[in-house]
Backbone as XML, in Angstrom:
<?xml version="1.0"?>
<chain id="A" units="angstrom">
  <residue number="1" name="MET">
    <atom name="N" x="-60.067" y="66.242" z="-22.115"/>
    <atom name="CA" x="-60.353" y="64.907" z="-22.608"/>
    <atom name="C" x="-61.436" y="65.032" z="-23.673"/>
  </residue>
  <residue number="2" name="SER">
    <atom name="N" x="-61.194" y="64.411" z="-24.826"/>
    <atom name="CA" x="-62.144" y="64.484" z="-25.926"/>
    <atom name="C" x="-63.347" y="63.575" z="-25.670"/>
  </residue>
  <residue number="3" name="PHE">
    <atom name="N" x="-64.369" y="63.752" z="-26.480"/>
    <atom name="CA" x="-65.561" y="62.917" z="-26.374"/>
    <atom name="C" x="-65.204" y="61.446" z="-26.568"/>
  </residue>
  <residue number="4" name="VAL">
    <atom name="N" x="-64.362" y="61.136" z="-27.545"/>
    <atom name="CA" x="-63.973" y="59.749" z="-27.827"/>
    <atom name="C" x="-63.207" y="59.159" z="-26.650"/>
  </residue>
  <residue number="5" name="GLU">
    <atom name="N" x="-62.301" y="59.929" z="-26.057"/>
    <atom name="CA" x="-61.544" y="59.449" z="-24.894"/>
    <atom name="C" x="-62.478" y="59.176" z="-23.713"/>
  </residue>
  <residue number="6" name="LYS">
    <atom name="N" x="-63.468" y="60.038" z="-23.496"/>
    <atom name="CA" x="-64.443" y="59.820" z="-22.428"/>
    <atom name="C" x="-65.280" y="58.577" z="-22.710"/>
  </residue>
  <residue number="7" name="TYR">
    <atom name="N" x="-65.705" y="58.444" z="-23.968"/>
    <atom name="CA" x="-66.546" y="57.317" z="-24.351"/>
    <atom name="C" x="-65.809" y="55.988" z="-24.184"/>
  </residue>
  <residue number="8" name="MET">
    <atom name="N" x="-64.517" y="55.970" z="-24.518"/>
    <atom name="CA" x="-63.746" y="54.727" z="-24.494"/>
    <atom name="C" x="-62.983" y="54.507" z="-23.188"/>
  </residue>
  <residue number="9" name="ALA">
    <atom name="N" x="-63.170" y="55.376" z="-22.215"/>
    <atom name="CA" x="-62.478" y="55.233" z="-20.926"/>
    <atom name="C" x="-62.810" y="53.895" z="-20.289"/>
  </residue>
  <residue number="10" name="GLY">
    <atom name="N" x="-61.796" y="53.164" z="-19.897"/>
    <atom name="CA" x="-61.986" y="51.886" z="-19.241"/>
    <atom name="C" x="-62.121" y="50.700" z="-20.175"/>
  </residue>
  <residue number="11" name="TRP">
    <atom name="N" x="-62.159" y="50.952" z="-21.477"/>
    <atom name="CA" x="-62.275" y="49.847" z="-22.435"/>
    <atom name="C" x="-60.955" y="49.105" z="-22.523"/>
  </residue>
  <residue number="12" name="LYS">
    <atom name="N" x="-61.035" y="47.790" z="-22.643"/>
    <atom name="CA" x="-59.854" y="46.957" z="-22.843"/>
    <atom name="C" x="-60.142" y="46.010" z="-24.000"/>
  </residue>
  <residue number="13" name="LEU">
    <atom name="N" x="-59.133" y="45.741" z="-24.793"/>
    <atom name="CA" x="-59.288" y="44.771" z="-25.864"/>
    <atom name="C" x="-59.055" y="43.382" z="-25.310"/>
  </residue>
  <residue number="14" name="ARG">
    <atom name="N" x="-59.900" y="42.444" z="-25.696"/>
    <atom name="CA" x="-59.728" y="41.056" z="-25.271"/>
    <atom name="C" x="-58.748" y="40.382" z="-26.206"/>
  </residue>
  <residue number="15" name="THR">
    <atom name="N" x="-58.073" y="39.384" z="-25.683"/>
    <atom name="CA" x="-57.142" y="38.623" z="-26.484"/>
    <atom name="C" x="-57.428" y="37.137" z="-26.313"/>
  </residue>
  <residue number="16" name="ALA">
    <atom name="N" x="-57.097" y="36.360" z="-27.346"/>
    <atom name="CA" x="-57.279" y="34.913" z="-27.261"/>
    <atom name="C" x="-56.131" y="34.266" z="-26.506"/>
  </residue>
  <residue number="17" name="LYS">
    <atom name="N" x="-55.095" y="35.042" z="-26.205"/>
    <atom name="CA" x="-53.932" y="34.514" z="-25.490"/>
    <atom name="C" x="-53.545" y="35.459" z="-24.351"/>
  </residue>
  <residue number="18" name="PRO">
    <atom name="N" x="-54.340" y="35.466" z="-23.287"/>
    <atom name="CA" x="-54.036" y="36.360" z="-22.164"/>
    <atom name="C" x="-52.788" y="35.910" z="-21.407"/>
  </residue>
  <residue number="19" name="ASP">
    <atom name="N" x="-52.178" y="36.820" z="-20.684"/>
    <atom name="CA" x="-51.020" y="36.521" z="-19.842"/>
    <atom name="C" x="-51.398" y="36.743" z="-18.387"/>
  </residue>
  <residue number="20" name="TYR">
    <atom name="N" x="-50.866" y="35.895" z="-17.510"/>
    <atom name="CA" x="-51.139" y="35.987" z="-16.087"/>
    <atom name="C" x="-49.830" y="35.938" z="-15.322"/>
  </residue>
  <residue number="21" name="GLU">
    <atom name="N" x="-49.857" y="36.421" z="-14.112"/>
    <atom name="CA" x="-48.707" y="36.406" z="-13.220"/>
    <atom name="C" x="-48.925" y="35.391" z="-12.108"/>
  </residue>
  <residue number="22" name="PRO">
    <atom name="N" x="-47.872" y="34.678" z="-11.683"/>
    <atom name="CA" x="-48.014" y="33.784" z="-10.530"/>
    <atom name="C" x="-48.554" y="34.544" z="-9.321"/>
  </residue>
  <residue number="23" name="GLY">
    <atom name="N" x="-49.492" y="33.903" z="-8.618"/>
    <atom name="CA" x="-50.125" y="34.539" z="-7.473"/>
    <atom name="C" x="-51.434" y="35.213" z="-7.814"/>
  </residue>
  <residue number="24" name="GLU">
    <atom name="N" x="-51.680" y="35.460" z="-9.099"/>
    <atom name="CA" x="-52.920" y="36.087" z="-9.536"/>
    <atom name="C" x="-54.066" y="35.091" z="-9.385"/>
  </residue>
  <residue number="25" name="THR">
    <atom name="N" x="-55.237" y="35.561" z="-8.978"/>
    <atom name="CA" x="-56.419" y="34.724" z="-8.832"/>
    <atom name="C" x="-57.399" y="35.065" z="-9.938"/>
  </residue>
  <residue number="26" name="ILE">
    <atom name="N" x="-57.868" y="34.015" z="-10.656"/>
    <atom name="CA" x="-58.806" y="34.229" z="-11.750"/>
    <atom name="C" x="-59.964" y="33.244" z="-11.645"/>
  </residue>
  <residue number="27" name="GLU">
    <atom name="N" x="-61.063" y="33.562" z="-12.316"/>
    <atom name="CA" x="-62.226" y="32.682" z="-12.377"/>
    <atom name="C" x="-62.255" y="32.051" z="-13.765"/>
  </residue>
  <residue number="28" name="VAL">
    <atom name="N" x="-62.369" y="30.718" z="-13.820"/>
    <atom name="CA" x="-62.379" y="30.001" z="-15.091"/>
    <atom name="C" x="-63.448" y="28.912" z="-15.075"/>
  </residue>
  <residue number="29" name="MET">
    <atom name="N" x="-63.766" y="28.395" z="-16.258"/>
    <atom name="CA" x="-64.664" y="27.256" z="-16.414"/>
    <atom name="C" x="-63.804" y="26.035" z="-16.711"/>
  </residue>
  <residue number="30" name="ILE">
    <atom name="N" x="-63.970" y="24.980" z="-15.906"/>
    <atom name="CA" x="-63.228" y="23.747" z="-16.150"/>
    <atom name="C" x="-63.885" y="23.041" z="-17.328"/>
  </residue>
  <residue number="31" name="THR">
    <atom name="N" x="-63.105" y="22.849" z="-18.386"/>
    <atom name="CA" x="-63.654" y="22.287" z="-19.614"/>
    <atom name="C" x="-63.440" y="20.796" z="-19.754"/>
  </residue>
  <residue number="32" name="SER">
    <atom name="N" x="-62.481" y="20.236" z="-19.015"/>
    <atom name="CA" x="-62.286" y="18.784" z="-19.082"/>
    <atom name="C" x="-61.622" y="18.256" z="-17.822"/>
  </residue>
  <residue number="33" name="MET">
    <atom name="N" x="-61.954" y="16.992" z="-17.526"/>
    <atom name="CA" x="-61.348" y="16.267" z="-16.405"/>
    <atom name="C" x="-60.992" y="14.887" z="-16.929"/>
  </residue>
  <residue number="34" name="ARG">
    <atom name="N" x="-59.715" y="14.523" z="-16.797"/>
    <atom name="CA" x="-59.267" y="13.186" z="-17.194"/>
    <atom name="C" x="-58.286" y="12.681" z="-16.167"/>
  </residue>
  <residue number="35" name="ASP">
    <atom name="N" x="-58.545" y="11.496" z="-15.663"/>
    <atom name="CA" x="-57.649" y="10.870" z="-14.691"/>
    <atom name="C" x="-57.336" y="11.793" z="-13.518"/>
  </residue>
  <residue number="36" name="GLY">
    <atom name="N" x="-58.350" y="12.533" z="-13.057"/>
    <atom name="CA" x="-58.179" y="13.421" z="-11.920"/>
    <atom name="C" x="-57.478" y="14.735" z="-12.225"/>
  </residue>
  <residue number="37" name="LYS">
    <atom name="N" x="-57.200" y="15.000" z="-13.513"/>
    <atom name="CA" x="-56.524" y="16.242" z="-13.904"/>
    <atom name="C" x="-57.517" y="17.147" z="-14.627"/>
  </residue>
  <residue number="38" name="ALA">
    <atom name="N" x="-57.571" y="18.392" z="-14.202"/>
    <atom name="CA" x="-58.519" y="19.344" z="-14.772"/>
    <atom name="C" x="-57.817" y="20.322" z="-15.699"/>
  </residue>
  <residue number="39" name="LYS">
    <atom name="N" x="-58.561" y="20.759" z="-16.738"/>
    <atom name="CA" x="-58.064" y="21.775" z="-17.660"/>
    <atom name="C" x="-59.135" y="22.829" z="-17.876"/>
  </residue>
  <residue number="40" name="ALA">
    <atom name="N" x="-58.674" y="24.042" z="-18.066"/>
    <atom name="CA" x="-59.554" y="25.135" z="-18.453"/>
    <atom name="C" x="-58.954" y="25.770" z="-19.699"/>
  </residue>
  <residue number="41" name="ARG">
    <atom name="N" x="-59.787" y="26.057" z="-20.666"/>
    <atom name="CA" x="-59.333" y="26.756" z="-21.872"/>
    <atom name="C" x="-59.746" y="28.215" z="-21.712"/>
  </residue>
  <residue number="42" name="ILE">
    <atom name="N" x="-58.773" y="29.084" z="-21.929"/>
    <atom name="CA" x="-59.009" y="30.521" z="-21.845"/>
    <atom name="C" x="-58.597" y="31.074" z="-23.203"/>
  </residue>
  <residue number="43" name="GLY">
    <atom name="N" x="-59.554" y="31.210" z="-24.104"/>
    <atom name="CA" x="-59.222" y="31.550" z="-25.473"/>
    <atom name="C" x="-58.409" y="30.417" z="-26.068"/>
  </residue>
  <residue number="44" name="ASP">
    <atom name="N" x="-57.217" y="30.719" z="-26.581"/>
    <atom name="CA" x="-56.328" y="29.707" z="-27.132"/>
    <atom name="C" x="-55.341" y="29.201" z="-26.095"/>
  </residue>
  <residue number="45" name="SER">
    <atom name="N" x="-55.447" y="29.634" z="-24.859"/>
    <atom name="CA" x="-54.534" y="29.246" z="-23.786"/>
    <atom name="C" x="-55.113" y="28.079" z="-22.992"/>
  </residue>
  <residue number="46" name="ILE">
    <atom name="N" x="-54.219" y="27.326" z="-22.342"/>
    <atom name="CA" x="-54.640" y="26.191" z="-21.536"/>
    <atom name="C" x="-54.092" y="26.353" z="-20.123"/>
  </residue>
  <residue number="47" name="LEU">
    <atom name="N" x="-54.962" y="26.133" z="-19.143"/>
    <atom name="CA" x="-54.570" y="26.179" z="-17.744"/>
    <atom name="C" x="-54.854" y="24.824" z="-17.124"/>
  </residue>
  <residue number="48" name="ARG">
    <atom name="N" x="-53.818" y="24.157" z="-16.631"/>
    <atom name="CA" x="-53.983" y="22.891" z="-15.907"/>
    <atom name="C" x="-54.201" y="23.235" z="-14.440"/>
  </residue>
  <residue number="49" name="ILE">
    <atom name="N" x="-55.186" y="22.577" z="-13.818"/>
    <atom name="CA" x="-55.567" y="22.941" z="-12.459"/>
    <atom name="C" x="-55.476" y="21.722" z="-11.552"/>
  </residue>
  <residue number="50" name="LYS">
    <atom name="N" x="-54.775" y="21.868" z="-10.436"/>
    <atom name="CA" x="-54.654" y="20.757" z="-9.493"/>
    <atom name="C" x="-55.600" y="20.957" z="-8.309"/>
  </residue>
  <residue number="51" name="ASN">
    <atom name="N" x="-55.878" y="19.831" z="-7.624"/>
    <atom name="CA" x="-56.718" y="19.781" z="-6.421"/>
    <atom name="C" x="-58.194" y="20.084" z="-6.688"/>
  </residue>
  <residue number="52" name="VAL">
    <atom name="N" x="-58.669" y="19.774" z="-7.901"/>
    <atom name="CA" x="-60.078" y="20.001" z="-8.244"/>
    <atom name="C" x="-60.913" y="18.810" z="-7.769"/>
  </residue>
  <residue number="53" name="PRO">
    <atom name="N" x="-62.093" y="19.054" z="-7.181"/>
    <atom name="CA" x="-62.974" y="17.948" z="-6.774"/>
    <atom name="C" x="-63.331" y="17.065" z="-7.975"/>
  </residue>
  <residue number="54" name="GLU">
    <atom name="N" x="-63.640" y="15.808" z="-7.706"/>
    <atom name="CA" x="-63.950" y="14.821" z="-8.745"/>
    <atom name="C" x="-65.064" y="15.284" z="-9.699"/>
  </residue>
  <residue number="55" name="ASP">
    <atom name="N" x="-66.047" y="16.002" z="-9.182"/>
    <atom name="CA" x="-67.172" y="16.449" z="-10.003"/>
    <atom name="C" x="-66.961" y="17.861" z="-10.548"/>
  </residue>
  <residue number="56" name="GLY">
    <atom name="N" x="-65.725" y="18.224" z="-10.792"/>
    <atom name="CA" x="-65.393" y="19.596" z="-11.179"/>
    <atom name="C" x="-65.638" y="19.972" z="-12.620"/>
  </residue>
  <residue number="57" name="GLU">
    <atom name="N" x="-65.814" y="18.992" z="-13.504"/>
    <atom name="CA" x="-66.004" y="19.330" z="-14.918"/>
    <atom name="C" x="-67.257" y="20.178" z="-15.110"/>
  </residue>
  <residue number="58" name="ASN">
    <atom name="N" x="-67.144" y="21.182" z="-15.974"/>
    <atom name="CA" x="-68.234" y="22.114" z="-16.289"/>
    <atom name="C" x="-68.661" y="22.958" z="-15.093"/>
  </residue>
  <residue number="59" name="THR">
    <atom name="N" x="-67.722" y="23.287" z="-14.222"/>
    <atom name="CA" x="-68.014" y="24.203" z="-13.128"/>
    <atom name="C" x="-67.112" y="25.429" z="-13.240"/>
  </residue>
  <residue number="60" name="ARG">
    <atom name="N" x="-67.587" y="26.539" z="-12.699"/>
    <atom name="CA" x="-66.781" y="27.761" z="-12.638"/>
    <atom name="C" x="-66.050" y="27.729" z="-11.318"/>
  </residue>
  <residue number="61" name="VAL">
    <atom name="N" x="-64.740" y="27.973" z="-11.372"/>
    <atom name="CA" x="-63.916" y="27.891" z="-10.173"/>
    <atom name="C" x="-62.964" y="29.079" z="-10.088"/>
  </residue>
  <residue number="62" name="MET">
    <atom name="N" x="-62.535" y="29.359" z="-8.874"/>
    <atom name="CA" x="-61.476" y="30.339" z="-8.646"/>
    <atom name="C" x="-60.167" y="29.557" z="-8.583"/>
  </residue>
  <residue number="63" name="VAL">
    <atom name="N" x="-59.155" y="30.072" z="-9.267"/>
    <atom name="CA" x="-57.861" y="29.410" z="-9.368"/>
    <atom name="C" x="-56.758" y="30.417" z="-9.105"/>
  </residue>
  <residue number="64" name="GLU">
    <atom name="N" x="-55.748" y="29.992" z="-8.339"/>
    <atom name="CA" x="-54.549" y="30.812" z="-8.163"/>
    <atom name="C" x="-53.504" y="30.328" z="-9.157"/>
  </residue>
  <residue number="65" name="ILE">
    <atom name="N" x="-52.981" y="31.239" z="-9.952"/>
    <atom name="CA" x="-51.969" y="30.901" z="-10.954"/>
    <atom name="C" x="-50.658" y="30.572" z="-10.250"/>
  </residue>
  <residue number="66" name="ASP">
    <atom name="N" x="-50.098" y="29.382" z="-10.547"/>
    <atom name="CA" x="-48.811" y="28.973" z="-9.994"/>
    <atom name="C" x="-47.683" y="29.272" z="-10.975"/>
  </residue>
  <residue number="67" name="GLU">
    <atom name="N" x="-47.909" y="28.938" z="-12.240"/>
    <atom name="CA" x="-46.918" y="29.166" z="-13.304"/>
    <atom name="C" x="-47.654" y="29.588" z="-14.561"/>
  </residue>
  <residue number="68" name="TRP">
    <atom name="N" x="-47.006" y="30.449" z="-15.376"/>
    <atom name="CA" x="-47.595" y="30.831" z="-16.656"/>
    <atom name="C" x="-46.485" y="31.054" z="-17.659"/>
  </residue>
  <residue number="69" name="ASP">
    <atom name="N" x="-46.548" y="30.325" z="-18.777"/>
    <atom name="CA" x="-45.579" y="30.456" z="-19.857"/>
    <atom name="C" x="-46.122" y="31.457" z="-20.872"/>
  </residue>
  <residue number="70" name="THR">
    <atom name="N" x="-45.533" y="32.638" z="-20.920"/>
    <atom name="CA" x="-46.032" y="33.695" z="-21.806"/>
    <atom name="C" x="-45.743" y="33.411" z="-23.273"/>
  </residue>
  <residue number="71" name="GLU">
    <atom name="N" x="-44.803" y="32.524" z="-23.565"/>
    <atom name="CA" x="-44.495" y="32.163" z="-24.947"/>
    <atom name="C" x="-45.525" y="31.184" z="-25.509"/>
  </residue>
  <residue number="72" name="ASP">
    <atom name="N" x="-45.797" y="30.112" z="-24.748"/>
    <atom name="CA" x="-46.693" y="29.050" z="-25.219"/>
    <atom name="C" x="-48.126" y="29.214" z="-24.719"/>
  </residue>
  <residue number="73" name="HIS">
    <atom name="N" x="-48.348" y="30.138" z="-23.804"/>
    <atom name="CA" x="-49.675" y="30.403" z="-23.228"/>
    <atom name="C" x="-50.289" y="29.153" z="-22.605"/>
  </residue>
  <residue number="74" name="ILE">
    <atom name="N" x="-49.468" y="28.501" z="-21.788"/>
    <atom name="CA" x="-49.885" y="27.330" z="-21.015"/>
    <atom name="C" x="-49.488" y="27.587" z="-19.573"/>
  </residue>
  <residue number="75" name="GLY">
    <atom name="N" x="-50.376" y="27.235" z="-18.647"/>
    <atom name="CA" x="-50.056" y="27.481" z="-17.248"/>
    <atom name="C" x="-50.576" y="26.409" z="-16.331"/>
  </residue>
  <residue number="76" name="GLU">
    <atom name="N" x="-50.203" y="26.561" z="-15.071"/>
    <atom name="CA" x="-50.683" y="25.663" z="-14.023"/>
    <atom name="C" x="-51.212" y="26.505" z="-12.882"/>
  </residue>
  <residue number="77" name="GLY">
    <atom name="N" x="-52.258" y="25.985" z="-12.242"/>
    <atom name="CA" x="-52.853" y="26.695" z="-11.129"/>
    <atom name="C" x="-53.395" y="25.743" z="-10.088"/>
  </residue>
  <residue number="78" name="THR">
    <atom name="N" x="-53.802" y="26.317" z="-8.965"/>
    <atom name="CA" x="-54.353" y="25.546" z="-7.856"/>
    <atom name="C" x="-55.798" y="25.963" z="-7.617"/>
  </residue>
  <residue number="79" name="TYR">
    <atom name="N" x="-56.675" y="24.969" z="-7.541"/>
    <atom name="CA" x="-58.090" y="25.190" z="-7.260"/>
    <atom name="C" x="-58.260" y="25.845" z="-5.888"/>
  </residue>
  <residue number="80" name="LEU">
    <atom name="N" x="-59.116" y="26.868" z="-5.818"/>
    <atom name="CA" x="-59.421" y="27.525" z="-4.547"/>
    <atom name="C" x="-60.843" y="27.230" z="-4.093"/>
  </residue>
  <residue number="81" name="GLU">
    <atom name="N" x="-61.816" y="27.456" z="-4.993"/>
    <atom name="CA" x="-63.215" y="27.198" z="-4.639"/>
    <atom name="C" x="-64.084" y="27.157" z="-5.883"/>
  </residue>
  <residue number="82" name="THR">
    <atom name="N" x="-65.216" y="26.476" z="-5.768"/>
    <atom name="CA" x="-66.202" y="26.453" z="-6.832"/>
    <atom name="C" x="-67.127" y="27.643" z="-6.647"/>
  </residue>
  <residue number="83" name="VAL">
    <atom name="N" x="-67.380" y="28.373" z="-7.737"/>
    <atom name="CA" x="-68.223" y="29.564" z="-7.636"/>
    <atom name="C" x="-69.503" y="29.464" z="-8.472"/>
  </residue>
  <residue number="84" name="GLY">
    <atom name="N" x="-69.640" y="28.398" z="-9.270"/>
    <atom name="CA" x="-70.838" y="28.248" z="-10.066"/>
    <atom name="C" x="-70.782" y="27.015" z="-10.938"/>
  </residue>
  <residue number="85" name="GLU">
    <atom name="N" x="-71.859" y="26.828" z="-11.710"/>
    <atom name="CA" x="-71.948" y="25.699" z="-12.609"/>
    <atom name="C" x="-72.206" y="26.188" z="-14.018"/>
  </residue>
  <residue number="86" name="SER">
    <atom name="N" x="-72.055" y="25.284" z="-14.946"/>
    <atom name="CA" x="-72.295" y="25.585" z="-16.350"/>
    <atom name="C" x="-73.780" y="25.838" z="-16.577"/>
  </residue>
  <residue number="87" name="ALA">
    <atom name="N" x="-74.079" y="26.606" z="-17.592"/>
    <atom name="CA" x="-75.466" y="26.846" z="-17.968"/>
    <atom name="C" x="-75.962" y="25.798" z="-18.955"/>
  </residue>
  <residue number="88" name="PHE">
    <atom name="N" x="-75.121" y="24.841" z="-19.297"/>
    <atom name="CA" x="-75.498" y="23.801" z="-20.285"/>
    <atom name="C" x="-76.456" y="22.826" z="-19.680"/>
  </residue>
</chain>
């Protein structure tokens, strides 16, 4: 293994349009709540989240992915738990 390969081991490139699989659990920041519906923006992707508490806006939550459209980068998930709050 070369020096560069050792140095870059474990590096991953970030993308503005990540892909997820149903059943996968991720941590996201809820960016908006309207009429009881929550959304999280993940780069250029949007995740709609159901079963979020009323005071969920601007909180970090764990979400299980229910559906993910790899073409349009829009998905739906289910709220599992709150893990933190915004630093704002």
